[in-house]
TORVO-19972 format. One record per residue (C-alpha): residue number from 1; residue in three letters; x, z, y. Coordinates in Angstrom, 2 decimals. Each point is the difference from the previous one (the first is absolute). Layout:
<recs>
  num  residu       c1       c3       c2
  NUM     ALA        X        Z        Y
...
</recs>
This chain:
<recs>
  num  residu       c1       c3       c2
    1     MET     4.22    -6.75   -18.01
    2     VAL     0.37    -0.70     3.37
    3     LYS    -1.85     2.36     2.30
    4     LEU    -1.47    -1.08     3.28
    5     HIS    -0.70     2.65     2.62
    6     ARG    -2.19    -0.13     3.01
    7     LEU     1.21    -2.56     2.56
    8     GLY     0.09     0.38     3.72
    9     ALA    -1.25    -3.29     0.93
   10     LEU    -3.28    -1.72    -0.33
   11     ALA     1.09    -3.12    -1.35
   12     ALA     2.05     1.54    -2.82
   13     VAL    -2.62     2.54    -1.09
   14     VAL    -2.22    -2.86    -0.95
   15     THR     2.18    -1.60    -2.63
   16     MET     3.08     0.74    -2.12
   17     THR     1.06    -3.54     0.11
   18     ILE     1.22     0.34     3.57
   19     VAL     2.59     2.55    -1.18
   20     PHE     1.03    -1.83    -3.01
   21     GLY     0.32    -3.14     1.86
   22     ALA     1.98     1.45     2.77
   23     VAL     2.94     0.90    -2.23
   24     ALA    -0.29    -2.87    -2.60
   25     SER     2.92    -1.86     1.36
   26     GLY     2.29     3.09     0.30
   27     ALA     2.97     0.64    -2.26
   28     ASP    -1.59     3.27    -1.70
   29     TRP    -3.31    -1.63    -0.72
   30     LYS     0.82    -0.46    -3.76
   31     THR     0.64     3.77    -0.10
   32     LEU    -3.08     0.85     2.05
   33     GLN    -2.20    -1.99    -2.32
   34     THR     1.53     1.46    -3.35
   35     SER     0.14     3.47     1.26
   36     SER    -1.68     2.66    -2.02
   37     SER     0.21     2.77     2.34
   38     SER     0.30    -1.34     3.72
   39     PHE    -2.37     1.16     2.91
   40     LEU    -0.93    -2.85     2.39
   41     ALA    -1.09     0.44     3.51
   42     SER    -0.44    -2.18     2.93
   43     ASP    -1.00    -0.07     3.66
   44     GLY    -1.60    -3.26    -0.47
   45     ALA     1.98    -1.57     2.72
   46     GLN     3.91     0.02    -0.51
   47     PHE     1.24     2.75    -2.48
   48     VAL    -0.56     0.46    -3.63
   49     ALA     1.67     3.30    -1.81
   50     MET     0.51     0.19    -3.47
   51     GLN     1.36     3.32    -1.59
   52     PRO     1.86    -0.65    -3.23
   53     SER     1.15     3.46    -0.47
   54     THR    -0.56     3.52     1.70
   55     ASP     2.86    -0.26     2.36
   56     VAL     0.08    -3.66     1.01
   57     VAL    -2.58    -2.17     1.94
   58     ARG     0.58    -3.68     0.24
   59     LEU    -1.51    -1.35     3.30
   60     PHE    -0.69    -3.77     0.31
   61     ASP    -0.23    -1.50     3.54
   62     THR    -2.27    -3.10    -0.43
   63     ALA     0.45    -0.90     3.78
   64     HIS     3.71    -0.65    -0.87
   65     ARG    -0.12    -1.98    -3.17
   66     ASN    -0.75     2.98    -2.16
   67     ALA     3.39     1.56     0.83
   68     SER     0.14     3.27    -1.65
   69     GLN     1.75     3.37     0.41
   70     ASP     0.25     3.25    -2.07
   71     VAL    -1.09     3.10     1.44
   72     ARG     1.57     3.13    -1.66
   73     LEU    -2.48     2.89    -0.21
   74     ALA     2.36     2.84    -1.24
   75     ASN    -0.18     1.82     3.19
   76     VAL    -3.34    -0.61     1.20
   77     CYS    -1.91     2.80    -1.83
   78     THR     1.51     3.57     1.34
   79     GLU    -1.72     2.26    -2.86
   80     PRO     2.38     0.42    -2.95
   81     GLY    -1.45    -1.91    -3.16
   82     SER    -2.41    -1.99     2.22
   83     GLN    -0.19    -3.89    -0.83
   84     PRO    -0.88    -2.59     2.61
   85     HIS    -2.82    -2.58    -0.39
   86     VAL    -0.92    -3.01     2.05
   87     ILE    -3.47     0.19     1.31
   88     SER    -0.49    -2.65     2.47
   89     LEU     1.37    -2.35     2.60
   90     GLY    -1.20    -0.54     3.64
   91     SER     1.27    -0.95     3.41
   92     GLY     3.47     0.06    -1.32
   93     GLU    -0.27     3.49    -1.35
   94     MET    -0.02     0.82    -3.60
   95     LEU    -1.60     2.94    -1.13
   96     ILE     1.61     2.37    -2.68
   97     GLY    -1.60     2.83    -1.80
   98     CYS     2.11     2.62    -1.55
   99     ASP    -1.62     1.90    -3.15
  100     ASN    -0.30     3.52    -0.36
  101     PRO     2.28     1.07    -2.90
  102     THR    -1.74     3.35    -0.41
  103     VAL    -3.44    -1.56    -1.31
  104     PRO    -0.35    -2.15    -2.96
  105     ASN    -1.35    -3.10     1.74
  106     GLY     2.05     0.50     2.95
  107     LEU    -2.95    -0.38     2.59
  108     PRO    -0.28    -0.02     2.75
  109     TRP     2.89    -2.05     1.30
  110     THR     1.80     1.08     3.17
  111     PRO     0.08    -3.12     2.34
  112     VAL     3.51    -1.35     1.12
  113     VAL     0.21    -3.24     2.41
  114     TYR     2.82    -2.29    -0.31
  115     THR     0.32    -2.47     2.81
  116     ILE     1.17    -3.37    -1.23
  117     ALA     1.61    -1.29     3.14
  118     THR     2.20     3.14     0.52
  119     ARG     0.54     0.78    -3.70
  120     THR    -0.95     3.64     0.91
  121     SER    -2.32     2.59    -1.62
  122     HIS    -2.15     2.25     1.90
  123     GLN    -1.29     3.45    -1.47
  124     VAL    -3.54     0.73     1.25
  125     PRO    -0.37     3.20     2.05
  126     ASN    -2.50     2.45    -1.33
  127     ALA    -0.75    -2.14    -3.05
  128     ASP    -0.64     3.09    -1.93
  129     ALA    -2.81     1.04     2.09
  130     TRP    -1.97    -3.37    -0.40
  131     THR    -2.55     1.54    -2.36
  132     TYR    -3.69     0.57    -0.48
  133     PRO    -1.73     2.86    -1.43
  134     ILE    -1.51     0.04    -3.52
  135     GLY    -2.58     2.30    -1.57
  136     THR    -3.70     0.37    -0.83
  137     GLY    -2.41     1.04     2.67
  138     SER     0.78     1.08     3.53
  139     THR     3.20     1.94    -0.91
  140     PRO     3.18    -2.01    -0.71
  141     THR     2.06     1.06    -3.09
  142     GLY     3.05    -1.72     0.94
  143     THR     1.43    -3.38     1.48
  144     LEU     1.34    -3.32    -1.13
  145     GLY     2.27    -2.47     1.71
  146     TYR    -1.11    -3.45     1.07
  147     SER     1.29    -2.79    -2.05
  148     PRO     1.87    -2.54     2.39
  149     THR    -1.27    -3.57    -0.46
  150     SER     0.92    -2.11     3.06
  151     VAL     2.46    -0.12     2.82
  152     GLY     0.40    -1.66     3.52
  153     THR     2.41     0.70     2.85
  154     GLU    -1.74     3.07     1.08
  155     TRP    -2.25     1.60    -2.68
  156     ILE    -0.34     0.42    -3.75
  157     GLU    -3.40    -0.18    -1.80
  158     GLY    -0.75     2.38    -2.68
  159     THR    -2.87     0.73    -2.46
  160     GLY    -1.32     3.04    -1.99
  161     LEU    -1.86     0.40    -3.23
  162     VAL    -2.92     1.62     1.85
  163     ALA     0.80    -0.44     3.61
  164     PRO    -0.42    -2.87     2.62
  165     VAL     2.92    -2.19     1.00
  166     SER     2.51     1.77     2.19
  167     TRP     2.81    -1.24     2.28
  168     ILE     3.43     1.75     0.99
  169     ASP     2.46    -1.32     2.58
  170     TRP     3.14    -0.31    -1.56
  171     HIS     1.98     0.33     3.00
  172     THR    -1.47     3.50     1.36
  173     GLY    -2.11     1.24    -3.25
  174     ALA    -3.03    -0.03     2.25
  175     GLN    -2.99    -0.33    -2.36
  176     ARG    -3.19    -1.87     0.84
  177     GLN    -3.35     0.07    -1.85
  178     ASP    -2.99    -2.82     0.30
  179     THR    -1.89    -0.52     3.23
  180     GLY    -2.88    -0.31    -2.07
  181     ILE    -1.21    -3.36     1.59
  182     ARG    -0.48    -2.50    -2.52
  183     SER     0.95    -2.94     2.02
  184     ASP     3.47     1.40     0.77
  185     ALA     3.05    -1.28    -1.83
  186     PRO     3.29     1.65    -0.46
  187     ASN     3.14    -1.60     1.31
  188     LEU     3.00     1.38    -1.51
  189     ASP     2.17    -1.74     2.79
  190     SER    -1.82     1.44     3.03
  191     PRO     0.71     3.48     1.38
  192     ASP    -3.93     0.36     0.46
  193     LEU    -0.39    -0.54    -3.52
  194     PHE    -3.80    -1.27     0.23
  195     ALA    -1.50    -2.81     1.92
  196     PRO    -3.64    -1.54    -0.21
  197     MET    -0.40    -2.99    -2.50
  198     CYS    -1.61    -3.30     1.21
  199     SER    -3.66    -0.29    -0.14
  200     GLY    -1.85     0.53    -3.18
  201     LEU     2.95     1.32    -1.99
  202     ARG    -0.40     3.57    -1.89
  203     ARG     2.11     2.24    -2.23
  204     GLY    -1.30     0.47    -3.36
  205     VAL    -1.67     3.41    -1.21
  206     GLY    -0.06     1.38    -3.46
  207     GLY     2.13     1.12    -3.02
  208     GLN     1.36     3.19    -0.84
  209     SER     1.18     0.93     3.46
  210     GLU    -2.20     0.86     2.96
  211     GLY     0.46    -2.19     3.05
  212     PHE     0.89    -3.64     0.24
  213     THR     1.98    -2.20    -2.53
  214     PRO     3.23    -1.42     1.26
  215     VAL    -0.05    -3.15     1.95
  216     THR     2.59    -2.83     0.99
  217     TYR    -1.01    -1.77     3.07
  218     LYS     1.60    -2.96     1.70
  219     GLN    -2.42    -1.87     2.50
  220     PRO    -2.18    -1.54    -0.96
  221     PHE     0.01     1.30    -3.41
  222     ALA    -0.44     3.42    -1.98
  223     LEU     0.67     0.64    -3.46
  224     VAL    -2.27     2.86    -0.93
  225     GLY    -0.48     2.02    -3.36
  226     ASN    -3.29     1.64    -0.95
  227     GLY     1.60     3.00    -1.63
  228     TYR    -0.19    -1.03    -3.42
  229     GLY     2.62    -2.64    -0.32
  230     ILE    -2.12    -3.07     1.43
  231     LEU     1.64    -1.90     2.83
  232     SER    -1.79    -2.23     2.62
  233     LEU     1.30    -2.14     2.81
  234     GLN    -1.89     0.36     3.26
  235     ARG     0.28    -2.32     3.18
  236     CYS    -0.94     0.95     3.53
  237     GLY    -3.51    -1.05     0.81
  238     SER    -1.01    -0.45    -3.56
  239     THR    -2.67     2.07    -1.90
  240     GLU     0.88    -1.00    -3.40
  241     PRO     3.35     1.13    -1.48
  242     THR     1.61    -1.85    -2.74
  243     VAL     0.76     1.86    -3.21
  244     LEU     3.55    -0.85    -1.16
  245     GLY     0.24     2.04    -3.20
  246     THR     1.22     3.45    -1.31
  247     SER     2.90     1.95     1.49
  248     VAL     2.26     2.02    -2.07
  249     PHE    -0.44     2.95     2.27
  250     SER    -2.77     2.48    -1.02
  251     ASN    -0.67     0.90     3.74
  252     SER     0.08    -3.46     1.26
</recs>
């Protein structure tokens, strides 16, 4: 089964066809079609990543006739026994999660950023402090780490089981929480992170976590989840969103 993770660009989130069509003429397309364990991700604009094994990622450059390169992940995760997993692509960056070998399911994954142009990996400062409190009532009984989901040139976005979306600057380790303004949208390529969307666009509310659901915004459109897996497409100035279907992400 080929797994498709959350995509960084609006057009690619809408349909898997874009991803498959982008690499259909590549030399490894037959392998991609018949793979039983490949992990597939795309930025929706240029790059597609396939992870056929734990230590190798094959990157396809759809802007250059699907030229491919293999990225060796052997030294990406620094903790002994930790295995790397491709999470997503965005703006020329590949987000990799290093699992936790001390717990049964390996979660949460520690984020590492791989810059495609320079072929260099970057450990995220203070990633172990990117956590949220858990417990019943007003007294926390512990903390859990955020699960990284998306990446840009400046920020990583992460979600929690019972926490709002959070962001960490993968260059400095600085953390940001939501502005609380429903018409704002995060831009993972911007040092400022948040900016207002155009007139009429709003983020979704609902689901298991408090706060707003993730949104992908590229003017004049926004792809918005309702927190229960239903995705809709909003357009600037329009009051009627178009329901597209169901997302594979429970918090979308």
